[in-house]
Rosetta silent file (secondary structure, phi, psi, omega in degrees, C-alpha in Angstrom):
SEQUENCE: MPEHSSEPLADLGKSVLLGGGASGMLSIFPGLNLLNLFFMTWIVLGAGLTIHLLYRANPVLRRGDALLAGALSGLVGGGVFAFLGFLSIIGMTQEKLERMIDSARAVAPYLANEQAAAMAAGPFKAMMALAIGMFLLLAIVAGGLAGLAARRLLRPAASGEQ
SCORE:     score description
SCORE:     0.000 S_00000001
   1 L     0.000  130.236 -178.229  -12.474  -32.511    7.901 S_00000001
   2 L   -68.953  147.262  176.405  -13.719  -29.429    6.047 S_00000001
   3 L   -74.571  143.268  176.729  -14.162  -29.558    2.306 S_00000001
   4 L  -111.725  116.659 -179.146  -11.752  -27.496    0.256 S_00000001
   5 L   -86.015  139.187  176.058  -13.295  -25.913   -2.790 S_00000001
   6 L  -103.145   13.136  178.971  -11.151  -25.241   -5.810 S_00000001
   7 L   -72.819  142.144  177.680  -13.693  -22.839   -7.275 S_00000001
   8 L   -68.384  154.895  178.306  -12.410  -19.330   -8.001 S_00000001
   9 L   -72.906  136.603  174.942  -13.619  -16.498   -5.816 S_00000001
  10 L   -72.865  137.226  175.082  -16.463  -14.458   -7.196 S_00000001
  11 L    63.262   25.610  179.479  -15.597  -10.781   -7.742 S_00000001
  12 H   -61.247  -49.869 -178.357  -11.923  -11.187   -6.740 S_00000001
  13 H   -60.592  -45.387 -179.849  -10.659   -8.788   -9.402 S_00000001
  14 H   -63.908  -42.763 -179.132  -13.290   -6.154   -8.694 S_00000001
  15 H   -64.670  -42.752 -179.708  -12.728   -6.381   -4.931 S_00000001
  16 H   -66.145  -43.898 -179.901   -8.945   -6.124   -5.256 S_00000001
  17 H   -64.933  -39.605  179.048   -9.141   -3.176   -7.645 S_00000001
  18 H   -69.882  -48.938 -179.587  -11.597   -1.292   -5.442 S_00000001
  19 H   -66.700  -48.716  179.659   -9.782   -1.974   -2.156 S_00000001
  20 H   -68.527  -39.560  179.339   -6.276   -1.575   -3.537 S_00000001
  21 H   -64.548  -41.140  178.201   -7.202    1.356   -5.741 S_00000001
  22 H   -62.780  -43.612 -179.778   -8.792    3.213   -2.832 S_00000001
  23 H   -67.846  -37.219  178.466   -5.709    2.680   -0.668 S_00000001
  24 H   -65.765  -41.172  179.641   -3.412    3.716   -3.509 S_00000001
  25 H   -67.135  -40.777  178.452   -5.332    6.911   -4.172 S_00000001
  26 H   -68.887  -24.882 -179.152   -5.365    7.837   -0.483 S_00000001
  27 H   -75.749  -15.959 -176.312   -1.626    7.099   -0.336 S_00000001
  28 H   -94.557  -14.637 -179.138   -0.739    9.755   -2.895 S_00000001
  29 L   -75.553  127.767  177.940   -2.344   12.768   -1.230 S_00000001
  30 L   -58.162  138.725 -177.200    0.161   14.874    0.695 S_00000001
  31 L    90.881  -58.888  177.444   -0.534   14.684    4.392 S_00000001
  32 H   -64.482  -32.891 -178.536   -2.846   11.686    4.080 S_00000001
  33 H   -65.503  -20.191  178.540    0.036    9.622    2.735 S_00000001
  34 H   -65.855  -21.092  177.677    1.803   10.032    6.079 S_00000001
  35 H   -65.434  -20.980  175.132   -0.721    7.614    7.583 S_00000001
  36 H   -70.778  -17.270  175.285    1.087    4.822    5.738 S_00000001
  37 H   -69.909  -22.974  179.596    4.034    5.505    8.024 S_00000001
  38 L   -99.773   89.387  175.773    1.892    4.202   10.882 S_00000001
  39 L    58.202   33.138  176.832    1.529    0.472   10.238 S_00000001
  40 L    52.991   50.937 -171.949    0.670    0.999    6.543 S_00000001
  41 H   -51.671  -51.814 -176.959   -2.754    2.365    7.512 S_00000001
  42 H   -68.059  -37.789  178.559   -4.177    2.911    4.022 S_00000001
  43 H   -63.317  -43.888  179.623   -2.834   -0.390    2.708 S_00000001
  44 H   -64.238  -44.616  179.284   -4.351   -2.241    5.676 S_00000001
  45 H   -66.539  -35.282  176.060   -7.702   -0.487    5.294 S_00000001
  46 H   -64.504  -40.555  176.946   -7.676   -1.194    1.558 S_00000001
  47 H   -66.074  -38.715  176.168   -7.103   -4.900    2.219 S_00000001
  48 H   -61.639  -41.626  176.280   -9.928   -4.813    4.765 S_00000001
  49 H   -63.105  -40.261  178.135  -12.229   -3.275    2.164 S_00000001
  50 H   -59.588  -46.765 -179.257  -11.181   -5.987   -0.290 S_00000001
  51 H   -66.107  -40.529  177.203  -12.075   -8.747    2.199 S_00000001
  52 H   -58.255  -46.373  179.520  -15.377   -7.040    3.047 S_00000001
  53 H   -65.755  -36.544  177.779  -16.301   -6.939   -0.636 S_00000001
  54 H   -66.038  -39.877  178.296  -15.253  -10.564   -1.089 S_00000001
  55 H   -63.936  -29.189  177.999  -17.451  -11.689    1.803 S_00000001
  56 H   -67.303  -30.563 -178.350  -20.399  -10.005    0.117 S_00000001
  57 H   -99.943  -17.505 -176.544  -19.911  -12.220   -2.959 S_00000001
  58 L  -132.799  114.684 -177.508  -18.534  -15.341   -1.229 S_00000001
  59 L   -66.068  -27.815  179.639  -20.127  -16.728    1.940 S_00000001
  60 L  -121.698  132.157 -179.228  -16.979  -18.700    2.785 S_00000001
  61 L  -129.043  116.537 -179.515  -13.508  -17.280    2.461 S_00000001
  62 L   -76.570  160.789  179.000  -10.493  -19.519    3.062 S_00000001
  63 H   -56.963  -45.867 -179.487   -7.279  -18.300    4.695 S_00000001
  64 H   -61.878  -37.403  177.335   -5.343  -18.660    1.451 S_00000001
  65 H   -65.010  -43.095 -179.907   -7.983  -16.668   -0.414 S_00000001
  66 H   -66.488  -40.643  178.603   -7.831  -13.865    2.161 S_00000001
  67 H   -63.279  -46.698  179.308   -4.029  -13.856    2.105 S_00000001
  68 H   -63.200  -47.800 -178.591   -3.950  -13.709   -1.702 S_00000001
  69 H   -63.075  -41.579  178.449   -6.667  -11.050   -1.950 S_00000001
  70 H   -65.406  -42.613  179.059   -4.998   -8.911    0.714 S_00000001
  71 H   -65.018  -41.103  177.206   -1.570   -9.228   -0.912 S_00000001
  72 H   -65.429  -37.696  176.264   -3.019   -8.336   -4.317 S_00000001
  73 H   -63.192  -42.740  176.381   -4.790   -5.368   -2.766 S_00000001
  74 H   -62.944  -38.357  177.369   -1.473   -4.268   -1.247 S_00000001
  75 H   -63.187  -44.139  179.756    0.183   -4.713   -4.632 S_00000001
  76 H   -65.948  -49.160 -179.923   -2.430   -2.539   -6.333 S_00000001
  77 H   -62.398  -47.088  177.826   -2.360    0.145   -3.625 S_00000001
  78 H   -67.190  -32.916  179.011    1.422    0.138   -3.381 S_00000001
  79 H   -65.856  -40.979  176.873    1.656   -0.024   -7.169 S_00000001
  80 H   -61.133  -48.179  179.340   -0.389    3.148   -7.609 S_00000001
  81 H   -61.774  -44.372 -178.324    1.822    4.931   -5.081 S_00000001
  82 H   -64.650  -43.730 -179.873    5.024    3.516   -6.626 S_00000001
  83 H   -59.296  -48.779 -179.491    4.031    4.430  -10.180 S_00000001
  84 H   -69.327  -33.294  176.079    3.253    8.018   -9.260 S_00000001
  85 H   -65.364  -43.869  177.700    6.350    8.178   -7.067 S_00000001
  86 H   -63.855  -38.377  177.371    8.582    6.998   -9.914 S_00000001
  87 H   -62.290  -40.193 -179.665    6.984    9.560  -12.236 S_00000001
  88 H   -70.671  -32.668  177.489    7.759   12.330   -9.778 S_00000001
  89 H   -68.801  -43.417 -179.485   11.366   11.125   -9.390 S_00000001
  90 H   -62.658  -39.324 -177.671   11.894   10.980  -13.141 S_00000001
  91 L   -83.771    3.802 -177.003   10.474   14.480  -13.545 S_00000001
  92 L   -80.425  117.445  176.834   12.557   15.939  -10.730 S_00000001
  93 L   -93.765  170.265  178.753   14.959   18.586  -11.984 S_00000001
  94 H   -61.953  -36.937  178.840   17.820   20.099  -10.013 S_00000001
  95 H   -63.875  -44.519  177.841   15.734   23.243   -9.511 S_00000001
  96 H   -63.486  -39.146  178.789   12.816   21.263   -8.064 S_00000001
  97 H   -63.958  -40.440  178.511   15.218   19.371   -5.840 S_00000001
  98 H   -66.672  -37.324  175.972   16.695   22.624   -4.512 S_00000001
  99 H   -65.635  -38.193  177.723   13.183   23.946   -3.780 S_00000001
 100 H   -63.496  -40.277  178.287   12.429   20.723   -1.960 S_00000001
 101 H   -65.340  -41.483  177.237   15.585   21.169    0.128 S_00000001
 102 H   -62.130  -40.357  177.369   14.586   24.766    0.926 S_00000001
 103 H   -64.644  -40.662  178.604   11.149   23.522    2.001 S_00000001
 104 H   -63.579  -38.145  178.451   12.777   20.848    4.151 S_00000001
 105 H   -68.497  -31.736  177.710   14.939   23.489    5.794 S_00000001
 106 H   -66.138  -37.104  179.351   11.853   25.594    6.513 S_00000001
 107 H   -80.442  -39.148 -177.696   10.303   22.658    8.356 S_00000001
 108 L  -126.105   82.808 -176.260   13.579   21.414    9.866 S_00000001
 109 L   -63.807  -16.091  179.151   15.943   24.356   10.243 S_00000001
 110 L   -81.105    2.539  178.813   18.520   22.106   11.897 S_00000001
 111 L   -59.987  116.543 -175.927   19.096   20.301    8.565 S_00000001
 112 L   -72.294  156.927  179.214   22.873   20.322    8.225 S_00000001
 113 H   -60.309  -35.425  179.064   24.642   21.423    5.053 S_00000001
 114 H   -64.865  -39.664  178.938   26.020   17.883    4.615 S_00000001
 115 H   -67.244  -41.428  178.260   22.492   16.437    4.718 S_00000001
 116 H   -64.289  -39.630  178.550   21.261   19.020    2.226 S_00000001
 117 H   -65.440  -37.601  177.808   24.217   18.260   -0.044 S_00000001
 118 H   -64.406  -37.010  178.321   23.425   14.549    0.138 S_00000001
 119 H   -68.209  -31.695 -178.302   19.844   15.288   -0.919 S_00000001
 120 H   -82.328  -12.882 -176.784   21.081   17.328   -3.876 S_00000001
 121 L   -73.460  160.764 -179.964   23.501   14.607   -5.036 S_00000001
 122 L   -58.773  -40.518 -178.482   22.742   12.230   -7.916 S_00000001
 123 H   -64.927  -11.295  179.986   22.347    9.109   -5.738 S_00000001
 124 H   -59.734  -42.031  178.554   19.381   10.738   -4.002 S_00000001
 125 H   -62.268  -40.272  178.548   17.087    9.741   -6.866 S_00000001
 126 H   -65.191  -40.458  178.182   18.365    6.162   -6.647 S_00000001
 127 H   -64.601  -39.257  177.662   17.768    6.123   -2.897 S_00000001
 128 H   -65.387  -41.833  177.681   14.229    7.419   -3.418 S_00000001
 129 H   -62.843  -40.458  177.401   13.565    4.763   -6.055 S_00000001
 130 H   -64.344  -41.645  178.567   14.867    2.094   -3.668 S_00000001
 131 H   -63.240  -39.402  178.453   12.637    3.441   -0.883 S_00000001
 132 H   -66.870  -40.350  176.248    9.604    3.315   -3.179 S_00000001
 133 H   -62.385  -40.625  177.223   10.462   -0.264   -4.152 S_00000001
 134 H   -64.955  -39.354  176.846   10.744   -1.230   -0.483 S_00000001
 135 H   -59.501  -42.159 -179.617    7.383    0.421    0.168 S_00000001
 136 H   -61.772  -45.493  177.760    5.852   -1.709   -2.581 S_00000001
 137 H   -62.188  -43.907  178.779    7.216   -4.928   -1.059 S_00000001
 138 H   -65.367  -33.267  178.236    6.042   -3.902    2.406 S_00000001
 139 H   -65.461  -37.507  177.688    2.615   -3.019    0.995 S_00000001
 140 H   -65.554  -45.870  179.702    2.242   -6.558   -0.374 S_00000001
 141 H   -64.435  -47.443 -179.633    3.208   -8.099    2.977 S_00000001
 142 H   -62.288  -40.226  177.994    1.015   -5.689    4.958 S_00000001
 143 H   -63.253  -42.507  178.269   -1.903   -6.297    2.610 S_00000001
 144 H   -62.654  -46.500  178.826   -1.592  -10.065    2.966 S_00000001
 145 H   -65.029  -39.442  178.085   -1.445   -9.917    6.760 S_00000001
 146 H   -66.908  -34.555  176.010   -4.321   -7.441    6.838 S_00000001
 147 H   -61.985  -41.373  177.275   -6.321   -9.756    4.582 S_00000001
 148 H   -64.916  -43.925  179.567   -5.883  -12.574    7.096 S_00000001
 149 H   -65.674  -42.069 -179.409   -6.855  -10.330   10.002 S_00000001
 150 H   -66.134  -34.461  177.411   -9.845   -8.907    8.129 S_00000001
 151 H   -59.123  -41.878 -178.944  -11.019  -12.425    7.275 S_00000001
 152 H   -71.452  -43.292 -175.096  -11.158  -13.188   10.980 S_00000001
 153 H   -76.738  -32.942 -173.191  -12.731   -9.864   12.008 S_00000001
 154 H  -101.713    3.936 -176.826  -15.247   -9.475    9.185 S_00000001
 155 L   -59.430  131.425  175.196  -16.390  -13.086    8.869 S_00000001
 156 L   -60.943  148.046 -175.461  -20.172  -13.423    8.690 S_00000001
 157 L   -60.502  -32.264 -174.373  -21.614  -15.113   11.780 S_00000001
 158 L   -80.079  -18.522 -173.871  -23.047  -18.076    9.833 S_00000001
 159 L   -82.456  146.508  179.360  -19.839  -19.155    8.066 S_00000001
 160 L   -91.119  169.855 -179.703  -17.633  -21.868    9.530 S_00000001
 161 L   -79.020  131.834  174.504  -13.858  -21.940    9.933 S_00000001
 162 L  -139.321    0.000    0.000  -11.850  -23.241    6.952 S_00000001
């Protein structure tokens, strides 16, 4: 039966901040942020970076450690995106919202008047805030799962299974 160490992971905080911070920063750039629509790409890569950095400081990484580190990385990355998203929602005036609708119509000319009116309504901000909150929860889950996968894929050849 393998021994279970209760020692804390070396460099956990630094690894999570670097991996999660990198994914959060890449998630806020227009265009690049669309990659999170495809299986939370930046969040997953950020969790992978976190696990890679942890393996450099810890020769053995348990499943629970990888799950926790990945979830924390997802929290940091999703948190950066959520914070900046909430700031943009709070600062959104009716004029900015109307410009956004005009831009949406330029890209999607088939946008119906009812859809545009729904975007201009007051509940739109609440729906956006809810969507950002859901993204944050999904980022935590995706980060945790990616941490487990990265643990398996990035494990040094000499370390045993725990």
